[in-house]
One Martini backbone bead per residue (centre of mass of N, CA, C, O) as a GRO file, in nm:
protein
  195
    1MET     BB    1  -4.265   0.621  -7.699
    2ASN     BB    2  -4.574   0.531  -7.579
    3ILE     BB    3  -4.773   0.711  -7.329
    4LEU     BB    4  -4.976   0.628  -7.042
    5THR     BB    5  -5.096   0.842  -6.812
    6ILE     BB    6  -5.185   0.768  -6.464
    7ASP     BB    7  -5.464   0.855  -6.226
    8PHE     BB    8  -5.593   0.779  -5.916
    9GLU     BB    9  -5.897   0.834  -5.733
   10THR     BB   10  -5.972   0.760  -5.387
   11TYR     BB   11  -6.104   0.640  -5.122
   12TYR     BB   12  -6.073   0.810  -4.799
   13ALA     BB   13  -5.982   0.786  -4.446
   14THR     BB   14  -5.878   0.789  -4.133
   15ASP     BB   15  -5.924   0.448  -4.127
   16PHE     BB   16  -5.872   0.464  -4.465
   17SER     BB   17  -5.540   0.413  -4.568
   18LEU     BB   18  -5.198   0.416  -4.660
   19THR     BB   19  -5.119   0.471  -4.349
   20LYS     BB   20  -5.282   0.195  -4.240
   21LEU     BB   21  -5.222   0.037  -4.510
   22THR     BB   22  -5.156  -0.153  -4.744
   23THR     BB   23  -5.192  -0.161  -5.069
   24GLU     BB   24  -5.341  -0.431  -5.077
   25GLU     BB   25  -5.545  -0.387  -4.850
   26TYR     BB   26  -5.678  -0.137  -4.969
   27ILE     BB   27  -5.767  -0.248  -5.258
   28ARG     BB   28  -5.911  -0.525  -5.135
   29ASP     BB   29  -6.114  -0.372  -4.995
   30ASP     BB   30  -6.455  -0.308  -4.963
   31LYS     BB   31  -6.407   0.017  -4.937
   32PHE     BB   32  -6.308   0.043  -5.203
   33GLU     BB   33  -6.285   0.339  -5.432
   34VAL     BB   34  -6.333   0.487  -5.734
   35ILE     BB   35  -6.371   0.818  -5.825
   36GLY     BB   36  -6.125   0.854  -6.039
   37VAL     BB   37  -5.968   0.921  -6.371
   38ALA     BB   38  -5.655   0.986  -6.541
   39VAL     BB   39  -5.557   1.028  -6.896
   40GLY     BB   40  -5.249   1.044  -7.091
   41LEU     BB   41  -5.110   1.106  -7.412
   42ASN     BB   42  -4.836   1.193  -7.358
   43ASN     BB   43  -4.867   1.550  -7.417
   44ASP     BB   44  -5.150   1.540  -7.386
   45ALA     BB   45  -5.438   1.614  -7.269
   46PRO     BB   46  -5.605   1.504  -7.019
   47ALA     BB   47  -5.848   1.276  -6.905
   48TRP     BB   48  -6.161   1.256  -6.727
   49PHE     BB   49  -6.317   1.008  -6.498
   50SER     BB   50  -6.654   0.939  -6.360
   51GLY     BB   51  -6.789   0.630  -6.223
   52THR     BB   52  -6.865   0.342  -6.232
   53HIS     BB   53  -6.707   0.058  -6.255
   54GLU     BB   54  -6.815  -0.015  -6.540
   55GLU     BB   55  -6.764   0.265  -6.670
   56THR     BB   56  -6.461   0.277  -6.612
   57LYS     BB   57  -6.380   0.026  -6.765
   58ALA     BB   58  -6.481   0.121  -7.042
   59TRP     BB   59  -6.305   0.375  -7.054
   60LEU     BB   60  -6.025   0.231  -7.025
   61ASN     BB   61  -6.067   0.036  -7.286
   62GLN     BB   62  -6.004   0.264  -7.509
   63PHE     BB   63  -5.720   0.197  -7.449
   64ASP     BB   64  -5.389   0.088  -7.572
   65TRP     BB   65  -5.223  -0.089  -7.350
   66CYS     BB   66  -5.067  -0.323  -7.512
   67ASN     BB   67  -4.906  -0.068  -7.689
   68HIS     BB   68  -4.827   0.069  -7.406
   69PHE     BB   69  -4.706   0.266  -7.180
   70ALA     BB   70  -4.716   0.298  -6.833
   71LEU     BB   71  -4.770   0.585  -6.611
   72ALA     BB   72  -4.658   0.660  -6.269
   73HIS     BB   73  -4.695   0.770  -5.939
   74ASN     BB   74  -4.680   0.501  -5.786
   75ALA     BB   75  -4.736   0.221  -5.961
   76MET     BB   76  -4.829   0.015  -5.758
   77PHE     BB   77  -5.109   0.135  -5.727
   78ASP     BB   78  -5.210   0.163  -6.029
   79SER     BB   79  -5.148  -0.129  -6.124
   80ALA     BB   80  -5.335  -0.274  -5.926
   81ILE     BB   81  -5.599  -0.145  -6.009
   82LEU     BB   82  -5.590  -0.212  -6.312
   83SER     BB   83  -5.568  -0.522  -6.264
   84TRP     BB   84  -5.765  -0.607  -6.023
   85ASN     BB   85  -6.027  -0.418  -6.110
   86PHE     BB   86  -5.990  -0.418  -6.459
   87GLY     BB   87  -5.795  -0.625  -6.622
   88ILE     BB   88  -5.531  -0.441  -6.683
   89LYS     BB   89  -5.228  -0.488  -6.900
   90PRO     BB   90  -4.970  -0.346  -6.990
   91MET     BB   91  -4.683  -0.365  -7.157
   92ALA     BB   92  -4.562  -0.142  -6.949
   93TRP     BB   93  -4.391   0.007  -6.669
   94LEU     BB   94  -4.371   0.333  -6.521
   95ASP     BB   95  -4.180   0.510  -6.242
   96THR     BB   96  -4.119   0.807  -6.078
   97LEU     BB   97  -4.060   0.711  -5.793
   98ALA     BB   98  -3.834   0.509  -5.853
   99MET     BB   99  -3.658   0.713  -6.005
  100ALA     BB  100  -3.624   0.922  -5.775
  101ARG     BB  101  -3.494   0.734  -5.568
  102ALA     BB  102  -3.243   0.673  -5.750
  103THR     BB  103  -3.159   0.979  -5.797
  104ASP     BB  104  -3.227   1.138  -5.498
  105GLY     BB  105  -3.319   0.955  -5.287
  106LEU     BB  106  -3.491   0.875  -4.993
  107GLU     BB  107  -3.443   1.165  -4.830
  108ALA     BB  108  -3.562   1.395  -5.035
  109GLY     BB  109  -3.844   1.365  -5.122
  110ASN     BB  110  -4.093   1.185  -5.342
  111SER     BB  111  -4.319   1.340  -5.386
  112LEU     BB  112  -4.491   1.503  -5.619
  113ALA     BB  113  -4.480   1.778  -5.482
  114LYS     BB  114  -4.169   1.788  -5.431
  115LEU     BB  115  -4.079   1.735  -5.725
  116ALA     BB  116  -4.222   1.972  -5.861
  117ALA     BB  117  -4.059   2.181  -5.703
  118ARG     BB  118  -3.765   2.088  -5.757
  119TYR     BB  119  -3.828   2.093  -6.094
  120GLU     BB  120  -4.024   2.322  -6.175
  121LEU     BB  121  -4.342   2.219  -6.277
  122GLY     BB  122  -4.529   2.297  -6.032
  123VAL     BB  123  -4.846   2.252  -5.876
  124LYS     BB  124  -5.033   2.007  -5.728
  125GLY     BB  125  -5.219   2.044  -5.489
  126THR     BB  126  -5.519   2.004  -5.235
  127GLU     BB  127  -5.799   1.858  -5.305
  128VAL     BB  128  -5.771   1.585  -5.149
  129VAL     BB  129  -5.847   1.692  -4.866
  130ASP     BB  130  -6.160   1.745  -4.946
  131ALA     BB  131  -6.208   1.412  -4.993
  132LYS     BB  132  -6.228   1.321  -4.720
  133GLY     BB  133  -6.480   1.075  -4.675
  134LEU     BB  134  -6.561   1.058  -4.982
  135ARG     BB  135  -6.777   0.956  -5.196
  136ARG     BB  136  -6.878   0.979  -5.509
  137VAL     BB  137  -7.183   1.058  -5.429
  138ASP     BB  138  -7.084   1.317  -5.245
  139PHE     BB  139  -7.032   1.475  -5.492
  140GLY     BB  140  -7.041   1.748  -5.649
  141GLN     BB  141  -7.007   1.871  -5.955
  142ASP     BB  142  -6.787   2.087  -5.890
  143HIS     BB  143  -6.608   1.914  -5.707
  144LEU     BB  144  -6.549   1.693  -5.918
  145ALA     BB  145  -6.419   1.883  -6.126
  146GLN     BB  146  -6.185   1.973  -5.943
  147TYR     BB  147  -6.073   1.687  -5.900
  148GLY     BB  148  -6.011   1.642  -6.198
  149GLU     BB  149  -5.801   1.869  -6.226
  150TYR     BB  150  -5.607   1.754  -6.020
  151CYS     BB  151  -5.560   1.483  -6.165
  152LYS     BB  152  -5.457   1.598  -6.434
  153ASN     BB  153  -5.214   1.742  -6.308
  154ASP     BB  154  -5.070   1.485  -6.218
  155VAL     BB  155  -5.021   1.382  -6.503
  156VAL     BB  156  -4.850   1.619  -6.603
  157LEU     BB  157  -4.630   1.602  -6.385
  158THR     BB  158  -4.542   1.310  -6.438
  159TYR     BB  159  -4.458   1.343  -6.733
  160SER     BB  160  -4.253   1.571  -6.687
  161LEU     BB  161  -4.074   1.414  -6.493
  162PHE     BB  162  -4.002   1.183  -6.683
  163GLN     BB  163  -3.850   1.358  -6.898
  164ILE     BB  164  -3.616   1.406  -6.696
  165LEU     BB  165  -3.541   1.115  -6.573
  166VAL     BB  166  -3.496   0.927  -6.829
  167LYS     BB  167  -3.200   1.031  -6.900
  168ARG     BB  168  -3.082   0.842  -6.643
  169PHE     BB  169  -3.186   0.581  -6.806
  170SER     BB  170  -3.188   0.268  -6.893
  171LYS     BB  171  -3.351   0.010  -7.031
  172SER     BB  172  -3.280  -0.197  -6.807
  173GLU     BB  173  -3.388  -0.021  -6.572
  174LEU     BB  174  -3.680  -0.003  -6.673
  175LYS     BB  175  -3.729  -0.309  -6.674
  176LEU     BB  176  -3.691  -0.345  -6.368
  177ILE     BB  177  -3.931  -0.181  -6.281
  178ASP     BB  178  -4.142  -0.352  -6.425
  179LEU     BB  179  -4.074  -0.623  -6.288
  180THR     BB  180  -4.128  -0.533  -5.999
  181LEU     BB  181  -4.427  -0.466  -6.043
  182LYS     BB  182  -4.518  -0.748  -6.148
  183MET     BB  183  -4.454  -0.896  -5.877
  184PHE     BB  184  -4.706  -0.756  -5.750
  185TYR     BB  185  -4.965  -0.752  -5.964
  186ASP     BB  186  -4.832  -1.036  -6.130
  187PRO     BB  187  -4.770  -1.305  -5.996
  188VAL     BB  188  -4.551  -1.591  -6.044
  189PRO     BB  189  -4.521  -1.902  -5.993
  190VAL     BB  190  -4.238  -2.089  -5.868
  191SER     BB  191  -4.048  -2.373  -5.939
  192TYR     BB  192  -3.804  -2.560  -5.721
  193THR     BB  193  -3.708  -2.872  -5.821
  194HIS     BB  194  -3.375  -2.837  -5.826
  195LEU     BB  195  -3.318  -2.809  -5.498
   0.00000   0.00000   0.00000
């Protein structure tokens, strides 16, 4: 199974964040902006990119999404950005957040930071705190590079976490995670004419 692990870093502020809005409201809002994105193939070192929307789309299109699984922590977020903002739909999605909730329970604390500590994978980092209220153009070169390292670390932690959790899941359970995500980012209307 070839996996492209992805993590988006996006603009957020006190009044514009996932704590104030639903995932869909946040991503579809005019204020939404991708600061950067990191992608890693399997266990290879991830790459980071930050650019305009058009440049980011071109960079993302270099990856063979149609023939790879996509993996993220909280894939509802990343799958929606990849689909709605960039028109990219991978072969299937894997989600370490969904897997951790099923494995460790909802009360265990399933943020990537808590899971990385629980499974002794490393430290997530806190660079995202320094990005609050900053648009992509507000970052200095060094600050943006540090943010890129933070994002790449998230990709490494997510892939490492997946390698641990996947041993506890059957193929049908992984397909159910993918199907659940597709119902969010790519819903298909169904006609119930037989009812």
